C-alpha positions as YAML, in Angstrom:
chain: A
units: angstrom
residues:
- id: 1
  name: MET
  ca: [15.51, 32.54, -6.91]
- id: 2
  name: ASP
  ca: [13.60, 33.76, -3.85]
- id: 3
  name: GLY
  ca: [13.15, 30.24, -2.42]
- id: 4
  name: LYS
  ca: [9.68, 29.93, -3.87]
- id: 5
  name: THR
  ca: [8.90, 26.48, -5.19]
- id: 6
  name: PRO
  ca: [8.51, 26.14, -8.11]
- id: 7
  name: ASP
  ca: [10.18, 29.07, -9.86]
- id: 8
  name: TYR
  ca: [7.17, 30.04, -11.95]
- id: 9
  name: GLU
  ca: [3.55, 31.07, -11.36]
- id: 10
  name: LEU
  ca: [0.85, 28.42, -11.28]
- id: 11
  name: ALA
  ca: [-2.63, 27.81, -9.97]
- id: 12
  name: ASP
  ca: [-3.10, 26.10, -6.65]
- id: 13
  name: ARG
  ca: [-5.64, 23.54, -7.92]
- id: 14
  name: ILE
  ca: [-7.12, 22.59, -11.28]
- id: 15
  name: ALA
  ca: [-10.10, 20.28, -11.68]
- id: 16
  name: LEU
  ca: [-9.62, 17.63, -14.36]
- id: 17
  name: THR
  ca: [-12.95, 17.40, -16.19]
- id: 18
  name: SER
  ca: [-12.11, 15.44, -19.34]
- id: 19
  name: PRO
  ca: [-11.10, 11.76, -19.87]
- id: 20
  name: ASP
  ca: [-8.00, 12.94, -21.82]
- id: 21
  name: GLN
  ca: [-6.80, 14.89, -18.77]
- id: 22
  name: VAL
  ca: [-7.24, 11.88, -16.45]
- id: 23
  name: ARG
  ca: [-5.64, 9.51, -19.01]
- id: 24
  name: ALA
  ca: [-2.63, 11.86, -19.23]
- id: 25
  name: LEU
  ca: [-1.86, 11.05, -15.59]
- id: 26
  name: GLY
  ca: [-2.14, 7.32, -16.13]
- id: 27
  name: ASN
  ca: [1.50, 6.88, -17.15]
- id: 28
  name: PRO
  ca: [4.26, 6.65, -14.51]
- id: 29
  name: LEU
  ca: [6.73, 8.61, -16.60]
- id: 30
  name: ARG
  ca: [4.25, 11.49, -16.96]
- id: 31
  name: THR
  ca: [3.63, 11.54, -13.20]
- id: 32
  name: THR
  ca: [7.40, 11.59, -12.67]
- id: 33
  name: ILE
  ca: [7.72, 14.55, -15.05]
- id: 34
  name: LEU
  ca: [4.95, 16.40, -13.18]
- id: 35
  name: GLY
  ca: [6.72, 15.64, -9.90]
- id: 36
  name: LEU
  ca: [10.04, 17.04, -11.19]
- id: 37
  name: LEU
  ca: [8.33, 20.22, -12.29]
- id: 38
  name: HIS
  ca: [7.28, 20.90, -8.71]
- id: 39
  name: GLU
  ca: [10.88, 22.05, -8.20]
- id: 40
  name: ARG
  ca: [11.29, 24.33, -11.22]
- id: 41
  name: ALA
  ca: [10.56, 24.72, -14.87]
- id: 42
  name: ALA
  ca: [12.66, 22.43, -17.10]
- id: 43
  name: SER
  ca: [13.37, 21.81, -20.76]
- id: 44
  name: VAL
  ca: [12.76, 18.48, -22.48]
- id: 45
  name: THR
  ca: [16.58, 17.99, -22.50]
- id: 46
  name: GLU
  ca: [16.74, 18.49, -18.70]
- id: 47
  name: LEU
  ca: [13.80, 16.22, -18.10]
- id: 48
  name: ALA
  ca: [15.21, 13.50, -20.34]
- id: 49
  name: GLY
  ca: [18.54, 13.64, -18.46]
- id: 50
  name: ALA
  ca: [16.77, 13.48, -15.10]
- id: 51
  name: VAL
  ca: [14.66, 10.43, -15.99]
- id: 52
  name: GLY
  ca: [17.28, 8.69, -18.12]
- id: 53
  name: ARG
  ca: [15.07, 8.37, -21.18]
- id: 54
  name: PRO
  ca: [15.54, 9.56, -24.79]
- id: 55
  name: LYS
  ca: [14.55, 13.15, -25.54]
- id: 56
  name: SER
  ca: [12.02, 11.95, -28.18]
- id: 57
  name: THR
  ca: [10.27, 9.84, -25.56]
- id: 58
  name: VAL
  ca: [10.15, 12.64, -23.03]
- id: 59
  name: ALA
  ca: [9.05, 15.15, -25.70]
- id: 60
  name: HIS
  ca: [6.12, 12.86, -26.52]
- id: 61
  name: HIS
  ca: [5.02, 12.66, -22.85]
- id: 62
  name: VAL
  ca: [5.49, 16.41, -22.38]
- id: 63
  name: LYS
  ca: [3.28, 17.00, -25.43]
- id: 64
  name: VAL
  ca: [0.55, 14.69, -23.98]
- id: 65
  name: LEU
  ca: [0.63, 16.61, -20.71]
- id: 66
  name: ALA
  ca: [0.65, 19.98, -22.47]
- id: 67
  name: ASP
  ca: [-2.23, 18.98, -24.78]
- id: 68
  name: ALA
  ca: [-4.21, 17.93, -21.68]
- id: 69
  name: GLY
  ca: [-3.59, 21.34, -20.07]
- id: 70
  name: LEU
  ca: [-1.40, 20.00, -17.30]
- id: 71
  name: LEU
  ca: [1.81, 21.64, -18.53]
- id: 72
  name: ARG
  ca: [2.60, 24.88, -20.35]
- id: 73
  name: VAL
  ca: [5.67, 26.76, -21.60]
- id: 74
  name: VAL
  ca: [6.61, 29.13, -18.82]
- id: 75
  name: ARG
  ca: [9.67, 30.65, -20.53]
- id: 76
  name: THR
  ca: [12.07, 30.19, -23.42]
- id: 77
  name: ARG
  ca: [15.73, 30.86, -24.09]
- id: 78
  name: ARG
  ca: [17.76, 30.92, -27.28]
- id: 79
  name: VAL
  ca: [20.32, 28.16, -27.57]
- id: 80
  name: ARG
  ca: [22.38, 28.76, -30.72]
- id: 81
  name: ALA
  ca: [19.76, 29.01, -33.45]
- id: 82
  name: VAL
  ca: [16.98, 27.17, -31.57]
- id: 83
  name: GLU
  ca: [14.41, 28.47, -29.13]
- id: 84
  name: GLU
  ca: [14.41, 26.15, -26.08]
- id: 85
  name: ALA
  ca: [11.12, 25.86, -24.19]
- id: 86
  name: PHE
  ca: [10.89, 25.43, -20.41]
- id: 87
  name: TYR
  ca: [7.79, 23.68, -19.21]
- id: 88
  name: GLY
  ca: [5.95, 24.12, -15.94]
- id: 89
  name: ARG
  ca: [2.86, 22.65, -14.38]
- id: 90
  name: THR
  ca: [-0.37, 24.56, -14.69]
- id: 91
  name: ALA
  ca: [-1.29, 23.80, -11.04]
- id: 92
  name: ARG
  ca: [0.27, 22.49, -7.83]
- id: 93
  name: LEU
  ca: [-2.54, 19.96, -7.45]
- id: 94
  name: PHE
  ca: [-4.71, 18.23, -10.04]
- id: 95
  name: HIS
  ca: [-7.94, 16.59, -8.96]
- id: 96
  name: VAL
  ca: [-10.71, 14.76, -10.74]
- id: 97
  name: SER
  ca: [-13.98, 16.65, -10.79]
- id: 98
  name: LEU
  ca: [-17.05, 14.46, -10.54]
- id: 99
  name: GLU
  ca: [-19.99, 15.20, -12.82]
- id: 100
  name: GLY
  ca: [-17.88, 17.63, -14.83]
- id: 101
  name: SER
  ca: [-18.01, 20.50, -12.33]
- id: 102
  name: ALA
  ca: [-15.24, 22.88, -13.24]
- id: 103
  name: ASP
  ca: [-14.57, 23.93, -9.64]
- id: 104
  name: GLY
  ca: [-14.43, 20.40, -8.39]
- id: 105
  name: ALA
  ca: [-16.78, 21.22, -5.48]
- id: 106
  name: ASP
  ca: [-18.36, 17.73, -5.49]
- id: 107
  name: ASP
  ca: [-15.18, 15.70, -5.92]
- id: 108
  name: GLY
  ca: [-14.01, 15.28, -2.34]
- id: 109
  name: GLY
  ca: [-10.60, 16.80, -3.19]
- id: 110
  name: ARG
  ca: [-9.22, 13.72, -4.84]
- id: 111
  name: PRO
  ca: [-5.64, 14.57, -5.82]
- id: 112
  name: LEU
  ca: [-3.99, 12.82, -8.68]
- id: 113
  name: ASP
  ca: [-0.43, 13.85, -8.06]
- id: 114
  name: PHE
  ca: [0.44, 10.19, -7.59]
- id: 115
  name: ASN
  ca: [-0.25, 7.39, -9.99]
- id: 116
  name: ASP
  ca: [-1.50, 4.89, -7.41]
- id: 117
  name: PHE
  ca: [-0.51, 2.98, -4.30]
- id: 118
  name: GLU
  ca: [1.09, 0.29, -6.44]
- id: 119
  name: VAL
  ca: [3.73, 2.81, -7.46]
- id: 120
  name: ALA
  ca: [4.20, 3.86, -3.86]
- id: 121
  name: ALA
  ca: [4.58, 0.23, -2.78]
- id: 122
  name: ARG
  ca: [7.17, -0.41, -5.49]
- id: 123
  name: GLU
  ca: [9.13, 2.77, -4.71]
- id: 124
  name: SER
  ca: [9.08, 2.28, -0.95]
- id: 125
  name: ARG
  ca: [10.31, -1.35, -0.93]
- id: 126
  name: PRO
  ca: [14.06, -0.44, -0.86]
- id: 127
  name: ALA
  ca: [13.37, 2.03, 1.97]
- id: 128
  name: PHE
  ca: [11.48, -0.64, 3.87]
- id: 129
  name: LEU
  ca: [14.38, -3.10, 3.48]
- id: 130
  name: ASP
  ca: [16.82, -0.44, 4.69]
- id: 131
  name: GLY
  ca: [14.66, 0.47, 7.71]
- id: 132
  name: GLU
  ca: [13.97, 3.92, 6.22]
- id: 133
  name: LEU
  ca: [10.20, 3.63, 5.60]
- id: 134
  name: TRP
  ca: [8.06, 5.71, 7.89]
- id: 135
  name: GLY
  ca: [4.42, 4.93, 7.70]
- id: 136
  name: PHE
  ca: [1.20, 4.30, 9.53]
- id: 137
  name: LEU
  ca: [-1.85, 2.22, 8.74]
- id: 138
  name: ARG
  ca: [-4.91, 2.72, 10.85]
- id: 139
  name: HIS
  ca: [-8.52, 1.64, 10.59]
- id: 140
  name: ALA
  ca: [-11.58, 3.46, 11.97]
- id: 141
  name: ARG
  ca: [-15.30, 3.13, 11.54]
- id: 142
  name: ILE
  ca: [-16.27, 6.64, 10.37]
- id: 143
  name: ASP
  ca: [-19.15, 8.08, 8.38]
- id: 144
  name: GLU
  ca: [-19.03, 9.78, 4.98]
- id: 145
  name: ALA
  ca: [-18.91, 13.30, 6.46]
- id: 146
  name: GLN
  ca: [-15.99, 12.41, 8.72]
- id: 147
  name: LYS
  ca: [-14.15, 10.83, 5.79]
- id: 148
  name: ARG
  ca: [-14.55, 13.93, 3.62]
- id: 149
  name: GLU
  ca: [-13.45, 16.28, 6.47]
- id: 150
  name: PHE
  ca: [-10.38, 14.13, 7.18]
- id: 151
  name: TRP
  ca: [-9.51, 13.89, 3.47]
- id: 152
  name: GLU
  ca: [-9.65, 17.68, 3.14]
- id: 153
  name: ARG
  ca: [-7.09, 17.93, 5.92]
- id: 154
  name: MET
  ca: [-4.90, 15.31, 4.18]
- id: 155
  name: ALA
  ca: [-5.16, 17.21, 0.87]
- id: 156
  name: ALA
  ca: [-3.96, 20.32, 2.67]
- id: 157
  name: LEU
  ca: [-1.03, 18.35, 4.05]
- id: 158
  name: VAL
  ca: [-0.17, 17.10, 0.56]
- id: 159
  name: GLU
  ca: [-0.19, 20.71, -0.68]
- id: 160
  name: GLU
  ca: [2.14, 21.66, 2.20]
- id: 161
  name: PHE
  ca: [4.49, 18.81, 1.26]
- id: 162
  name: ASP
  ca: [4.45, 19.93, -2.41]
- id: 163
  name: ALA
  ca: [5.39, 23.50, -1.38]
- id: 164
  name: LEU
  ca: [8.40, 22.53, 0.72]
- id: 165
  name: PRO
  ca: [11.64, 24.08, -0.56]
- id: 166
  name: ARG
  ca: [13.69, 21.50, -2.46]
- id: 167
  name: ARG
  ca: [17.03, 20.77, -0.82]
- id: 168
  name: GLY
  ca: [19.14, 17.78, 0.11]
- id: 169
  name: ASP
  ca: [20.19, 14.90, -2.11]
- id: 170
  name: VAL
  ca: [17.37, 12.40, -1.42]
- id: 171
  name: VAL
  ca: [13.90, 12.56, -2.94]
- id: 172
  name: HIS
  ca: [11.23, 11.31, -0.55]
- id: 173
  name: GLY
  ca: [7.82, 9.94, -1.49]
- id: 174
  name: PHE
  ca: [4.68, 10.80, 0.39]
- id: 175
  name: ALA
  ca: [1.46, 8.84, -0.10]
- id: 176
  name: VAL
  ca: [-1.88, 9.24, 1.70]
- id: 177
  name: GLY
  ca: [-5.11, 7.53, 1.16]
- id: 178
  name: VAL
  ca: [-8.52, 6.79, 2.64]
- id: 179
  name: TYR
  ca: [-10.34, 3.73, 1.38]
- id: 180
  name: PRO
  ca: [-13.08, 1.37, 2.47]
- id: 181
  name: VAL
  ca: [-11.99, -2.01, 3.79]
- id: 182
  name: ALA
  ca: [-14.63, -4.69, 3.03]
- id: 183
  name: ASP
  ca: [-13.26, -7.64, 5.02]
- id: 184
  name: TYR
  ca: [-12.03, -5.86, 8.17]
- id: 185
  name: PRO
  ca: [-13.27, -7.63, 11.32]
- id: 186
  name: ARG
  ca: [-15.92, -5.89, 13.43]
- id: 187
  name: LEU
  ca: [-17.16, -6.41, 16.93]
- id: 188
  name: PRO
  ca: [-20.79, -7.22, 17.35]
- id: 189
  name: PRO
  ca: [-22.99, -4.42, 18.72]
- id: 190
  name: SER
  ca: [-22.42, -4.07, 22.45]
- id: 191
  name: GLU
  ca: [-25.08, -5.30, 24.78]
- id: 192
  name: ASP
  ca: [-25.95, -2.43, 27.01]
- id: 193
  name: VAL
  ca: [-25.77, -4.07, 30.44]
- id: 194
  name: ARG
  ca: [-26.91, -1.75, 33.27]
...
């Protein structure tokens, strides 16, 4: 392999325009499978071994992802008398497209490579307890244009993280988000004293 991650061709981004595509990402096992396939193509047998689940269960979830257009067979090999399929993602980044626009131009670049922050919180708890959680939480009063511009930069950073060569023994999670905070305290408008 030339160090390229993953070891098969795929699009950079695909807009999810149907409810079935979005629902396909709503299962933590399916998001884990998609995450594993950032490294390289894999067979159902390899995926089942990696996630510690029965092949039949993993095969079902792979089929859901493939039917939704998120996975495809990227190569096959003959094992005894059976043709073994190796699956790969169809894109590095999946994002929901608002109003059904195929190019996702109006969607603000919302990636769906993570299930949600609840998953990140659950996964990061052991790291937090071991003093290994690196994170920041900041609040700023910004307008919609600033939020979109900042989010585009964060989406580019997520793509950079996804493209990192896989090495080492520890898998690291990376979660980013921008969200409105309803009950955050605010100072009253300043009185312009001159």
